[in-house]
RONU-111719 format. One record per residue: residue in one letter; chain; x, y, z negated of N, C-alpha, C, O, CB in turn. Coordinates in steps of 0.02 Angstrom, whole numbers, plus 50000, padded with zeros to 5 digits. Atoms other than C-alpha are relative to their C-alpha. Glycine has a CB too. Example, Ala and Ser with C-alpha at 12.3 -4.5 7.8 and 13.67 -1.06 7.14 Angstrom:
residues 2
res;chain;n_u;n_v;n_w;ca_u;ca_v;ca_w;c_u;c_v;c_w;o_u;o_v;o_w;cb_u;cb_v;cb_w
A;A;50045;49941;50000;50615;49775;49610;50045;50060;50000;50097;50059;49967;49950;50001;49938;
S;A;49958;49941;50003;50684;49947;49643;49961;50055;49963;49986;50110;49955;50020;50023;50071;
//
This chain:
residues 262
res;chain;n_u;n_v;n_w;ca_u;ca_v;ca_w;c_u;c_v;c_w;o_u;o_v;o_w;cb_u;cb_v;cb_w
M;A;50050;50042;50032;46965;55279;43358;49979;49944;50048;49969;49956;50107;49938;50042;49978;
F;A;50024;50057;49961;46914;55106;43419;49923;50002;50002;49891;50013;49950;50025;49932;49970;
T;A;50073;49999;49994;46735;55099;43485;49977;49944;50046;50017;49916;50085;49976;50068;50027;
G;A;50029;50049;49956;46619;54977;43570;49998;49930;49972;49997;49920;49911;50036;50000;50065;
C;A;50001;50070;50020;46617;54788;43567;50070;49972;49998;50105;49970;50049;49956;49959;50048;
M;A;49935;50033;50009;46772;54704;43498;49986;49928;49980;49951;49916;49931;50045;50037;49947;
T;A;50016;50070;50011;46769;54515;43503;50043;49971;49944;50104;49975;49945;50011;49959;50064;
A;A;49965;50037;50053;46813;54419;43345;50018;49931;50029;49978;49885;50027;49954;49992;49935;
L;A;49980;50058;49962;46912;54287;43438;50003;49937;49957;50024;49938;49900;50067;50011;50032;
I;A;49986;50065;50030;46906;54104;43394;50073;49983;50011;50106;50014;50053;49954;49944;50030;
T;A;49934;50029;49986;47071;54010;43382;49988;49930;50026;49970;49885;49987;50046;50000;49936;
P;A;50011;50067;49974;47058;53861;43499;50057;49952;49981;50115;49971;49983;49993;50002;50076;
F;A;49951;50051;50018;47145;53702;43443;49990;49938;50043;49934;49925;50067;49995;49982;49924;
A;A;50003;50065;49967;47185;53537;43528;50051;49955;49965;50111;49969;49966;50014;50006;50077;
G;A;49955;50046;50034;47257;53393;43429;50036;50031;49940;50091;50010;49923;50051;49975;50048;
G;A;49970;49969;50059;47291;53503;43278;50045;50059;50014;50070;50091;49968;50037;49950;49963;
D;A;49958;49943;49981;47391;53633;43375;49960;50051;50039;49908;50035;50068;50061;49976;50041;
V;A;50034;49947;49962;47341;53798;43453;49999;49980;50074;50050;49960;50102;50035;50068;49991;
D;A;50008;50015;49929;47274;53769;43629;50014;50064;50039;49970;50107;50047;49927;49972;50016;
H;A;49979;49938;49970;47370;53902;43722;49964;50014;50066;49949;50072;50082;50075;49998;50012;
R;A;50036;49990;49937;47284;53874;43889;49929;50026;49987;49905;50072;50020;49998;49935;50041;
A;A;50068;49979;50017;47111;53890;43811;50000;50072;49973;49954;50110;49988;49969;49953;49949;
L;A;49996;49931;50026;47166;54048;43719;50009;50050;50057;49976;50102;50057;50058;50006;49950;
A;A;49990;49955;49943;47229;54127;43880;49937;50007;50041;49919;50062;50062;50057;49974;50044;
D;A;50062;49997;49961;47069;54081;43972;49946;50041;49963;49908;50078;49994;49974;49929;50014;
L;A;50049;49963;50040;46963;54151;43829;50013;50075;50005;49966;50114;50014;50003;49978;49926;
I;A;49983;49929;49997;47055;54317;43832;49983;50029;50069;49956;50084;50074;50074;50011;49984;
E;A;50017;49976;49933;47037;54333;44020;49925;50008;50009;49902;50056;50040;50028;49953;50054;
A;A;50073;49996;49995;46851;54298;44006;49973;50061;49962;49926;50093;49984;49967;49937;49973;
Q;A;50022;49943;50039;46833;54431;43872;50014;50066;50037;49971;50110;50040;50036;50001;49932;
I;A;49983;49938;49964;46923;54564;43972;49959;50008;50063;49935;50062;50079;50076;50001;50017;
A;A;50043;49998;49940;46830;54519;44131;49928;50018;49982;49892;50048;50022;50001;49933;50036;
G;A;50067;49984;50023;46670;54534;44029;49991;50071;49975;49935;50091;49959;49981;49953;49946;
G;A;50006;49929;50017;46709;54714;43985;50002;50017;49927;49983;50073;49908;49938;50025;50028;
V;A;49997;49982;50071;46738;54703;43798;50052;50056;49990;50096;50066;50032;50019;49938;49957;
H;A;49959;49940;50012;46824;54853;43721;50059;49987;49953;50095;50033;49935;49957;50054;49972;
G;A;49945;50019;50043;46947;54759;43611;49993;49927;49979;49940;49897;49986;50004;50045;49938;
V;A;50002;50068;50025;46993;54589;43541;50032;49998;49930;50078;50036;49915;50037;49951;50048;
V;A;49978;50004;50070;47021;54538;43360;50020;49928;49985;49977;49887;49968;49943;50024;49951;
P;A;49977;50066;50018;47128;54383;43334;50013;49993;49925;50026;50043;49890;50064;49982;50038;
C;A;49981;50016;50070;47155;54299;43165;49957;50034;49948;49982;50056;49896;50072;50019;49989;
G;A;50047;49980;50052;47000;54357;43075;49965;49939;49973;49991;49883;49978;49949;50050;50028;
S;A;50038;50057;50027;46869;54248;42991;49984;49950;50056;49991;49890;50047;49936;50024;49966;
T;A;50018;50043;49943;46812;54181;43161;50062;49965;50028;50056;49910;50056;49966;50041;50054;
G;A;49938;50030;49978;46994;54147;43204;50032;49954;49950;50088;49930;49961;50048;50053;50018;
E;A;49977;50047;50052;47014;54040;43047;50065;50022;49966;50108;49981;49951;50009;49931;50030;
A;A;49938;49974;50029;47148;54154;42974;50016;49969;49932;50074;49959;49916;49995;50074;49994;
A;A;49988;50024;50068;47125;54085;42799;50035;49932;49999;50066;49915;49949;49935;49995;49962;
T;A;49969;50066;49999;47187;53913;42854;50056;49995;50051;50081;49940;50064;49947;49948;50015;
L;A;49941;49999;49958;47323;53964;42976;50062;50005;49957;50061;50037;49904;49997;50059;50051;
T;A;49936;49988;50034;47503;53948;42921;50024;50070;50018;50001;50100;50067;50053;49946;50020;
H;A;49972;49933;49986;47602;54110;42914;50029;50001;50071;50018;50049;50108;50054;50018;49948;
D;A;49968;50002;49934;47700;54057;43069;49947;49997;50055;49955;50030;50107;50047;49940;50005;
E;A;50054;50003;49950;47541;54011;43164;49967;50068;50009;49954;50090;50065;49948;49948;49980;
H;A;50034;49935;50000;47461;54176;43117;50039;50051;50042;50011;50083;50087;49992;50027;49928;
I;A;49960;49951;49964;47604;54283;43181;50008;49980;50073;50006;50023;50117;50069;50007;49967;
A;A;49993;50023;49931;47628;54176;43336;49938;50015;50041;49943;50034;50099;50016;49925;50002;
I;A;50062;49986;49963;47445;54196;43384;49994;50074;50015;49976;50093;50071;49939;49976;49959;
V;A;50003;49927;49988;47451;54385;43363;50047;50019;50057;50028;50056;50102;50017;50039;49936;
R;A;49951;49985;49947;47608;54393;43471;49974;49977;50068;49980;50012;50118;50067;49968;49985;
E;A;50023;50027;49937;47530;54283;43603;49941;50040;50027;49938;50053;50087;49980;49926;49992;
V;A;50057;49960;49977;47368;54382;43610;50023;50067;50027;49999;50089;50079;49950;50011;49942;
V;A;49973;49937;49975;47465;54545;43628;50031;49990;50069;50021;50031;50114;50052;50029;49950;
R;A;49968;50015;49936;47566;54467;43768;49949;49988;50055;49956;50013;50111;50047;49940;49994;
L;A;50050;50017;49950;47413;54399;43857;49956;50060;50020;49936;50066;50078;49956;49944;49974;
V;A;50043;49942;49987;47311;54559;43842;50035;50052;50044;50004;50083;50086;49978;50033;49934;
R;A;49959;49954;49960;47452;54665;43916;49974;50071;50001;49975;50105;50053;50004;49974;50071;
G;A;50020;49930;50006;47381;54829;43854;49934;50017;50032;49916;50076;50035;50051;50042;50028;
R;A;50063;49985;49965;47215;54812;43945;49944;50021;49953;49902;50061;49972;49978;49940;50040;
V;A;50047;49978;50052;47112;54829;43786;50039;49999;49934;50091;49966;49930;49936;49953;49996;
P;A;49965;50002;50064;47162;54862;43605;49997;49930;49968;49947;49894;49973;49969;50051;49952;
V;A;49996;50060;50040;47218;54714;43501;50001;50020;49926;50048;50054;49904;50063;49956;50018;
I;A;50005;49984;50072;47164;54730;43319;50011;49935;49962;49966;49893;49959;49931;50034;49982;
A;A;49980;50064;50030;47253;54593;43223;49973;49994;49929;49979;50040;49889;50075;49993;50000;
G;A;50017;50014;50069;47180;54515;43068;50063;49989;49960;50104;49946;49978;49953;49939;49995;
T;A;49938;50006;50040;47314;54536;42935;49985;50000;49925;50030;50014;49885;50048;50057;50017;
G;A;50019;49995;50070;47219;54526;42771;50024;49941;49959;50038;49887;49985;49926;50005;49994;
S;A;49982;50052;50048;47265;54426;42617;49977;50023;49931;49967;50083;49920;50077;49986;50001;
N;A;50014;49979;50068;47220;54422;42434;50064;50019;49963;50061;50041;49906;49964;49944;49962;
S;A;49935;49977;50025;47405;54457;42404;50018;50064;50037;50024;50064;50098;50055;49946;50008;
T;A;49982;49936;49967;47450;54639;42437;50066;49993;50037;50073;50019;50092;50005;50056;49948;
A;A;49935;50008;49967;47630;54590;42476;49994;49961;50065;50025;49978;50115;50049;49964;49952;
E;A;50010;50039;49939;47573;54459;42601;49963;50040;50053;49979;50036;50112;49962;49935;49985;
A;A;50035;49957;49953;47451;54582;42681;50048;50049;50033;50043;50063;50093;49942;50037;49965;
I;A;49951;49954;49972;47594;54704;42703;50045;49964;50049;50059;49990;50103;50043;50031;49943;
R;A;49957;50038;49955;47705;54570;42780;49965;49985;50066;49993;49993;50120;50023;49934;49967;
L;A;50037;50016;49939;47570;54516;42902;49987;50062;50043;49990;50060;50104;49934;49967;49982;
T;A;50014;49938;49963;47527;54696;42949;50063;50026;50034;50060;50049;50091;49970;50053;49953;
R;A;49937;49979;49969;47709;54741;42979;50017;49955;50059;50041;49979;50110;50057;49999;49948;
A;A;49986;50046;49945;47729;54585;43086;49955;50014;50060;49978;50011;50117;49990;49927;49977;
A;A;50046;49983;49946;47575;54633;43187;50022;50065;50035;50018;50071;50096;49928;50008;49974;
E;A;49975;49937;49971;47646;54808;43211;50060;49986;50044;50065;50013;50100;50019;50049;49944;
E;A;49941;50017;49960;47811;54735;43271;49981;49962;50063;50015;49968;50114;50048;49957;49958;
A;A;50023;50038;49941;47715;54620;43390;49968;50044;50053;49959;50023;50110;49952;49946;49978;
G;A;50031;49954;49952;47633;54771;43472;49925;50006;49994;49893;50034;50039;50017;49978;50067;
A;A;50073;49992;50011;47457;54761;43400;49983;50074;49995;50025;50115;49975;49977;49963;49936;
D;A;50023;49930;50001;47356;54922;43412;49970;50020;49933;49964;50080;49918;49951;50012;50054;
G;A;50031;49986;50065;47275;54907;43241;49998;49935;49960;50016;49882;49985;49929;50030;50008;
A;A;50004;50058;50044;47246;54789;43095;49934;50000;49963;49909;50052;49943;50059;49998;49950;
L;A;50062;50011;50037;47090;54719;43013;50018;49961;49937;50046;49906;49941;49946;49962;50042;
L;A;49980;50031;50064;47112;54677;42828;49940;49986;49957;49904;50031;49935;50049;50045;49963;
I;A;50053;50020;50045;46988;54578;42727;50015;50024;49930;50073;50027;49909;49991;49923;50001;
S;A;49991;49981;50070;46960;54639;42550;50026;49940;49961;50007;49883;49976;49933;50026;49969;
P;A;49971;50057;50037;47059;54532;42425;49946;49953;49973;49900;49975;49938;50044;50026;49943;
Y;A;50048;50051;50020;46964;54371;42394;50027;49960;49941;50087;49962;49926;49984;49953;50059;
Y;A;49986;50044;50057;46962;54252;42245;50021;50039;49938;49997;50024;49883;50055;49951;50018;
N;A;49974;49962;50057;47052;54379;42133;49946;50043;49966;49953;50060;49908;50057;50044;50021;
K;A;50053;49957;50025;46892;54482;42111;50027;50066;49972;50016;50081;49913;49960;49963;49947;
P;A;49973;49937;50025;46980;54651;42099;49945;50051;49985;49889;50046;50011;50048;50030;50051;
T;A;50045;49944;50013;46896;54805;42028;50000;50046;50061;50039;50037;50108;50022;50040;49936;
Q;A;50000;49951;49945;46851;54949;42144;50066;50038;50004;50090;50052;50059;49942;50049;49991;
E;A;49935;49967;50000;47011;55035;42091;50053;49955;50029;50097;49977;50066;50020;50022;49929;
G;A;49952;50048;49973;47108;54877;42130;49994;49994;50075;50044;49989;50111;49991;49933;49968;
I;A;50011;50003;49927;47029;54867;42303;50031;50062;50033;50065;50056;50084;49925;49996;50016;
Y;A;49972;49938;49971;47075;55049;42336;50076;49997;50002;50106;50014;50053;49977;50061;49959;
R;A;49927;50000;50003;47254;55025;42281;50030;49949;50049;50083;49960;50077;50024;49984;49929;
H;A;49977;50051;49952;47272;54867;42387;50006;50031;50069;50058;50026;50102;49952;49939;50001;
Y;A;49999;49971;49932;47225;54958;42547;50048;50060;50004;50081;50069;50055;49930;50022;50020;
A;A;49954;49943;49999;47322;55115;42500;50072;49977;50005;50112;50009;50039;49990;50042;49937;
A;A;49932;50026;49997;47479;55010;42476;50017;49976;50070;50072;49988;50095;50009;49943;49949;
V;A;49987;50023;49931;47461;54929;42647;50006;50060;50046;50050;50060;50090;49943;49953;50024;
A;A;49998;49940;49958;47427;55098;42727;50067;50036;49994;50093;50062;50043;49944;50048;49982;
E;A;49935;49966;50011;47586;55168;42650;50057;49962;50033;50109;49991;50048;50013;50008;49925;
A;A;49945;50043;49977;47689;55022;42716;50001;49991;50076;50047;49959;50102;49995;49933;49968;
T;A;50004;50011;49928;47637;55029;42900;49972;50062;50034;49940;50104;50003;49957;49939;50017;
R;A;50027;49944;49961;47596;55152;43038;49938;49980;50040;49908;50022;50074;50053;50027;50047;
L;A;50058;50023;49962;47457;55046;43113;49935;50030;49973;49928;50038;49912;49996;49924;49999;
P;A;50068;49984;50023;47277;55108;43106;49969;49938;49967;49974;49883;49994;49955;50025;50059;
L;A;50027;50055;50038;47189;55000;42977;49924;50002;49998;49894;50055;49990;50029;50000;49928;
I;A;50072;50008;50008;47010;54936;42974;49988;49956;49940;50012;49899;49937;49967;49970;50064;
V;A;50019;50038;50059;46942;54880;42807;49947;49948;50021;49907;49961;50066;49972;50047;49943;
Y;A;50049;50053;49985;46841;54718;42810;49963;49983;49936;49990;49952;49890;50035;49936;50030;
N;A;50041;50012;50059;46699;54709;42685;49952;49942;50014;49904;49950;50052;49960;50064;49980;
I;A;50042;50059;49990;46622;54535;42678;49993;49964;49933;50024;49913;49921;50031;49952;50054;
P;A;50006;50027;50069;46566;54500;42499;49980;49927;49997;49995;49894;49947;49951;50041;49962;
G;A;50018;50071;50000;46496;54330;42547;50060;49955;49999;50055;49897;49979;49957;49985;50059;
R;A;49938;50039;50000;46675;54271;42569;50050;50023;49947;50095;49985;49929;50032;50003;50068;
T;A;49950;49973;50047;46768;54382;42445;49975;50003;49928;50016;50008;49882;50021;50068;50022;
S;A;50031;49993;50067;46647;54389;42296;50006;50071;49972;49996;50081;49912;50031;49951;49952;
S;A;50000;49930;50023;46671;54578;42288;49976;50044;50056;49997;50037;50114;50072;50021;49976;
N;A;50026;49954;49951;46577;54715;42377;50034;50067;49992;50039;50094;49937;49923;50008;49992;
I;A;49967;49935;50003;46669;54875;42421;49946;50053;49997;49905;50059;50044;50048;50012;50062;
S;A;50053;49951;50009;46561;55016;42356;50006;50057;50050;50060;50068;50078;50001;50028;49928;
A;A;49998;49942;49956;46514;55166;42461;50048;50053;49974;50081;50087;50013;49929;50030;50008;
E;A;49954;49952;50029;46611;55275;42340;50072;49982;50016;50112;50025;50034;49990;50004;49924;
T;A;49932;50022;49985;46768;55171;42364;50015;50009;50075;50071;50029;50093;50011;49927;49980;
M;A;49990;49989;49929;46745;55176;42553;50011;50073;50015;50050;50091;50059;49942;49972;50040;
G;A;49989;49929;49992;46731;55363;42541;50071;50020;49984;50102;50060;50019;49951;50040;49958;
R;A;49930;49987;50018;46899;55368;42452;50047;49974;50054;50094;50008;50074;50016;49969;49932;
L;A;49956;50030;49950;46978;55250;42579;49997;50038;50066;50047;50040;50102;49981;49927;50011;
S;A;50006;49963;49937;46912;55354;42724;50045;50062;50001;50059;50089;50054;49928;50021;50011;
R;A;49955;49943;50003;47025;55494;42663;50073;49980;50001;50117;50023;50001;49986;50040;49937;
V;A;49931;50024;49989;47181;55385;42677;50012;50005;50076;49977;49973;50114;50010;49925;49974;
P;A;49994;49983;49929;47249;55446;42846;49999;49941;50048;49968;49946;50101;50062;50038;50011;
S;A;49997;50055;49952;47284;55277;42926;49943;49950;49994;49939;49903;50033;50065;49963;49992;
V;A;50060;50042;50005;47123;55194;42866;49946;50031;50042;49917;50083;50024;49977;49991;49924;
V;A;50041;49967;49950;47013;55227;43016;49928;49974;50003;49885;50005;50035;50031;49993;50067;
G;A;50068;50027;49996;46860;55118;42989;49989;49941;49955;50034;49920;49919;49984;49981;50071;
V;A;50017;50059;50040;46771;54974;42907;49955;49954;50042;49909;49976;50076;49963;50020;49934;
K;A;50045;50052;49973;46697;54812;42973;49953;49982;49944;49973;49951;49895;50039;49938;50027;
E;A;50048;50009;50053;46538;54803;42871;49960;49935;50010;49918;49931;50056;49952;50060;49996;
A;A;50036;50064;49997;46475;54626;42841;49968;49985;49933;49965;49927;49912;50047;49943;50022;
S;A;50033;50009;50065;46388;54654;42675;49930;49970;50009;49903;49940;49962;49995;50066;49963;
G;A;50068;50025;49988;46222;54606;42755;49946;50047;49976;49886;50031;49982;49991;49934;49968;
S;A;50048;49951;50027;46139;54759;42677;50001;50063;50042;50050;50100;50041;50016;50016;49926;
L;A;50003;49939;49960;46083;54896;42794;50001;50061;49955;50030;50112;49974;49937;50000;50043;
A;A;49999;49944;50046;46053;55010;42645;50072;50017;49980;50091;50075;49977;49958;49984;49937;
H;A;49930;49988;50019;46235;54987;42591;50038;50031;50058;50077;50077;50048;50033;49934;49979;
V;A;49965;49973;49942;46297;55021;42768;49983;50074;50009;50027;50115;50024;49981;49961;50064;
L;A;50020;49930;49994;46197;55183;42774;50034;50043;49947;50054;50100;49962;49924;50007;49993;
E;A;49964;49964;50053;46275;55236;42608;50073;50009;50019;50102;50062;50006;49994;49963;49933;
V;A;49930;49995;49979;46448;55199;42678;50008;50052;50054;50055;50092;50052;50025;49931;50025;
I;A;49996;49950;49947;46415;55302;42834;49995;50070;49971;50031;50115;49992;49943;49988;50052;
Q;A;50008;49934;50031;46357;55447;42727;50061;50019;49959;50081;50078;49959;49937;50000;49956;
A;A;49945;49985;50045;46503;55433;42605;50066;50013;50037;50110;50048;50012;50010;49945;49951;
S;A;49935;49999;49967;46641;55418;42735;50008;50054;50053;50065;50069;50072;50012;49934;50032;
G;A;49994;49944;49954;46602;55558;42856;50004;49980;50073;50013;49921;50089;50060;50040;49983;
P;A;50007;50014;49929;46591;55573;43046;50063;49975;50035;50058;49944;50088;49977;50062;50035;
D;A;49938;50021;49967;46774;55539;43086;50021;49930;49981;50072;49905;50005;50056;50048;49983;
F;A;49984;50067;50023;46773;55369;43001;49953;49951;50035;49892;49962;50035;49994;49994;49922;
A;A;50040;50046;49960;46713;55222;43106;49973;49943;49958;50010;49909;49923;50042;49972;50058;
V;A;50032;50057;50032;46589;55098;43036;49979;49952;50056;49943;49971;50102;49938;50021;49955;
Y;A;50015;50051;49950;46576;54937;43136;49954;49947;49970;49962;49928;49912;50064;49968;50028;
S;A;50042;50055;50022;46442;54805;43123;50043;49936;49997;50076;49918;50045;49939;49990;50047;
G;A;49967;50064;50008;46516;54644;43054;49951;49943;49999;49969;49886;49989;50041;49999;49937;
D;A;50054;50049;49994;46350;54554;43070;49969;50011;50069;49937;50062;50081;49946;50007;49942;
D;A;50026;49991;49932;46301;54526;43252;49927;50020;50000;49905;50061;50040;50010;49936;50040;
I;A;50072;49989;50000;46118;54526;43207;49980;50071;49978;49924;50093;49990;49966;49949;49954;
L;A;50014;49932;50022;46131;54701;43130;50032;50053;50045;50034;50112;50028;50026;50010;49929;
T;A;49968;49953;49954;46219;54780;43279;49955;50058;50018;49976;50116;50016;50023;49964;50063;
L;A;50047;49947;49979;46065;54876;43336;49988;50051;49945;49999;50111;49957;49934;49970;50021;
P;A;50013;49948;50051;46019;54960;43170;50062;50036;49977;50060;50096;49963;49966;49969;49941;
I;A;49939;49967;50024;46199;54994;43118;50023;50051;50051;50041;50107;50032;50055;49948;49986;
M;A;49977;49951;49949;46246;55076;43283;49949;50055;50009;49968;50112;50023;50013;49965;50066;
A;A;50051;49948;49996;46080;55168;43290;50007;50051;49944;49989;50109;49952;49930;49970;49999;
A;A;49991;49956;50058;46123;55240;43119;50066;50038;50001;50080;50077;49956;49996;49960;49937;
G;A;49937;49964;49995;46292;55303;43177;50062;49957;50002;50118;49983;50006;50006;50046;49943;
G;A;49942;50045;49994;46404;55149;43184;50033;50008;50068;50000;50026;50117;49979;49928;49990;
K;A;49961;49988;49939;46541;55155;43316;50010;49937;50042;50039;49941;50096;50066;50028;49982;
G;A;49991;50060;49961;46535;54975;43373;49985;49938;49960;49956;49941;49906;50070;49996;50027;
V;A;50012;50064;50032;46529;54792;43329;50062;49957;50010;50092;49957;50064;49936;49965;50028;
I;A;49949;50052;49993;46661;54660;43295;49961;49934;50001;49941;49909;49949;50055;50002;49941;
A;A;50053;50049;49987;46560;54519;43369;50026;49929;50009;50075;49917;50045;49961;50020;50061;
V;A;49986;50072;49991;46567;54330;43354;49969;49975;50065;50002;49940;50104;49972;49960;49940;
T;A;50037;50025;49942;46436;54297;43488;50031;50023;50066;50019;49992;50118;49928;50022;49997;
A;A;49967;49977;49939;46540;54396;43614;50049;49949;50028;50066;49953;50087;50036;50065;49986;
N;A;49960;50055;49973;46652;54243;43628;49963;49964;50055;49994;49939;50103;50020;49951;49944;
L;A;50042;50037;49952;46507;54166;43725;49974;50045;50056;49973;50024;50114;49941;49970;49963;
V;A;50031;49955;49950;46430;54317;43814;50031;50070;49993;49998;50117;49971;49922;50003;49989;
P;A;49967;49936;50008;46557;54458;43819;49966;50057;50037;49960;50112;50011;50071;49995;50023;
R;A;50031;49946;49961;46469;54556;43956;49937;50025;49966;49926;50086;49964;49983;49975;50071;
D;A;50062;49980;50032;46303;54557;43864;50013;50043;49939;49980;50093;49928;49958;49940;49982;
F;A;49987;49961;50061;46378;54618;43701;50035;50066;50016;50022;50116;49982;50043;49959;49952;
A;A;49969;49937;49981;46487;54748;43786;49948;50049;50026;49950;50108;50011;50054;49988;50054;
T;A;50054;49958;49973;46334;54814;43878;49956;50027;49944;49936;50085;49945;49958;49962;50051;
L;A;50040;49978;50058;46236;54820;43715;50035;50057;49963;50004;50108;49948;49989;49941;49951;
A;A;49963;49948;50036;46373;54921;43629;50002;50064;50040;49995;50119;50011;50071;49976;49985;
E;A;49998;49940;49958;46388;55040;43776;49934;50037;50000;49932;50098;49996;50020;49982;50071;
A;A;50066;49969;50001;46201;55071;43778;49988;50037;49935;49962;50093;49935;49945;49947;50011;
L;A;50012;49969;50066;46196;55108;43592;50046;50060;49989;50025;50110;49959;50010;49949;49945;
L;A;49955;49942;50005;46349;55222;43599;49974;50059;50041;49983;50117;50023;50071;49982;50023;
A;A;50028;49947;49957;46261;55318;43738;49933;50025;49974;49904;50072;50002;49991;49974;50071;
G;A;50064;49978;50028;46106;55336;43629;49939;49972;50034;49883;49996;50023;49997;50073;50001;
D;A;50056;50030;49963;45998;55227;43742;49970;49944;49957;49984;49885;49968;50023;49973;50070;
L;A;50028;50048;50047;45899;55142;43604;49951;49952;50033;49946;49894;50013;49966;50036;49942;
E;A;50048;50045;49966;45766;55073;43720;50036;49943;50035;50016;49885;50029;49958;50040;50051;
R;A;49960;50053;49968;45896;54980;43822;50033;49956;49947;50037;49895;49955;50054;50030;50047;
G;A;49970;50038;50054;45982;54929;43661;49951;49949;49970;49969;49892;49957;50025;50046;49946;
R;A;50051;50046;50027;45820;54854;43594;49987;49942;50048;49980;49885;50027;49934;50039;49987;
T;A;50012;50052;49950;45791;54760;43756;50056;49948;50000;50043;49888;50002;49992;50030;50070;
L;A;49943;50045;49998;45966;54688;43757;50004;49958;49936;50020;49899;49938;50065;50039;50009;
M;A;49996;50036;50064;45960;54641;43572;49946;49946;49996;49959;49892;49970;49993;50048;49941;
R;A;50053;50052;49999;45794;54550;43594;50022;49940;50042;50008;49883;50025;49934;50030;50028;
R;A;49977;50054;49957;45873;54450;43735;50055;49959;49966;50058;49898;49974;50026;50028;50067;
L;A;49944;50034;50033;46026;54408;43630;49981;49965;49935;50018;49921;49912;50055;50050;49986;
L;A;50018;50023;50067;45932;54367;43470;50003;49924;49991;50033;49902;49942;49931;50024;49984;
P;A;49997;50073;50011;45910;54178;43495;50072;49973;49997;50087;49929;49957;49962;49964;50054;
L;A;49930;50022;50000;46095;54156;43535;50036;50023;49937;50074;49984;49907;50036;50026;50062;
V;A;49970;49975;50062;46149;54265;43389;49978;49957;49941;50019;49939;49899;49981;50074;49988;
Q;A;50025;50042;50054;46039;54164;43274;50031;49930;50002;50046;49901;49950;49924;49994;50003;
A;A;49969;50066;49993;46112;54002;43343;50071;49998;49974;50094;49947;49949;49998;49977;50073;
T;A;49931;49999;50024;46288;54057;43298;50004;50003;49924;50058;50002;49895;50037;50060;50029;
S;A;50002;50000;50073;46232;54064;43116;49968;49937;49971;49952;49934;49912;49962;50061;49975;
L;A;50031;50061;50024;46160;53889;43105;50044;49961;49952;50019;49923;49910;49982;49956;50059;
E;A;49951;50030;50045;46318;53829;43017;50051;50052;49982;50049;50109;50007;50034;49937;50033;
V;A;49948;49953;50021;46468;53910;42936;50043;50020;50060;50066;49977;50097;50044;49969;49944;
N;A;49956;49974;49948;46566;54020;43057;50071;49974;49988;50095;49975;49931;49998;50078;50001;
P;A;50016;49995;49929;46656;53976;43169;49973;49935;50032;49978;49927;50092;50060;50021;50037;
L;A;50022;50064;49972;46580;53802;43189;49951;50007;50058;49962;49976;50110;49969;49958;49946;
P;A;50047;49997;49944;46430;53852;43297;50029;50029;50064;50017;50003;50118;49940;50041;49980;
V;A;49974;49968;49939;46524;53967;43415;50053;49956;50033;50057;49954;50094;50030;50069;49984;
K;A;49950;50045;49971;46666;53842;43438;49965;49940;50032;49987;49915;50084;50050;49976;49947;
T;A;50038;50054;49970;46540;53704;43469;49970;50021;50067;49972;49984;50116;49944;49976;49953;
A;A;50029;49975;49938;46453;53811;43600;50054;50007;50054;50042;49990;50112;49966;50068;49988;
L;A;49946;49993;49951;46619;53851;43685;50023;49932;50025;50039;49924;50084;50060;50037;49969;
A;A;49982;50068;49979;46661;53665;43687;49948;49973;50049;49966;49940;50098;50006;49953;49939;
M;A;50053;50022;49955;46492;53630;43768;50006;50034;50069;49985;50006;50120;49931;50014;49970;
M;A;49989;49963;49937;46538;53761;43899;50065;49979;50034;50080;50003;50089;50000;50075;49986;
G;A;49937;50023;49972;46704;53673;43929;50057;50048;49992;50107;50044;50029;49991;49986;50072;
R;A;49949;49948;50008;46807;53818;43864;50048;49987;49943;50099;50021;49938;49967;50065;49989;
C;A;49953;50020;50052;46888;53737;43713;49984;49929;49978;49930;49903;49994;49998;50049;49939;
A;A;50010;50069;50023;46908;53566;43633;49950;49998;49944;49934;49945;49918;50067;49969;49977;
//
């Protein structure tokens, strides 16, 4: 099971192409900062607007740069089940340790359709899969009942919960059982979700302050809620700043101001 702080990596660009030097520097900063995993090609990595070739090339490059020091959980989701399978198989071949798959967007599938989508991907690959529930981008919310069903699919190991509803997250934790990992997909809800039994956070703000977010996750996993509260209060203004515009604009702007990307 993946636990702790996993950074939802940005994809740095320069002149319309991937900035390979900036990507390498970003990964080194994350690992030096003590994060427990990296997640390329998710929402923060602009997966929806990457070409297929760019997507696979970035996953391969991140795996190569990380060199096994932390898990690489590749974003491989699509609203096409066949495309999600292709991307997940490619990530597996590249050496990724797991895959994060957004729930099918635009199509507005039923709960049964959502279940079958993930079950089909799970059947087609050996990678551990993390479901990504973000109804603000997909127009469909994965119900706690459906998550309970998915938690019984052997290779579906967790969910990145970005529904924005703590009540819903608590229902998911209850429905899915102790061996299924629920991760905060909203940086600002990291404290309550992990205090309620979540296993970590897939964090946007960690691009900027990896050490702080890794320390927060470690404190909460250890049950040190007082330290967790102190750290979250310190991080709150920065977390709020990363939500001033549509992700990933604020975090990429901040990194540019820090001289870390164009």
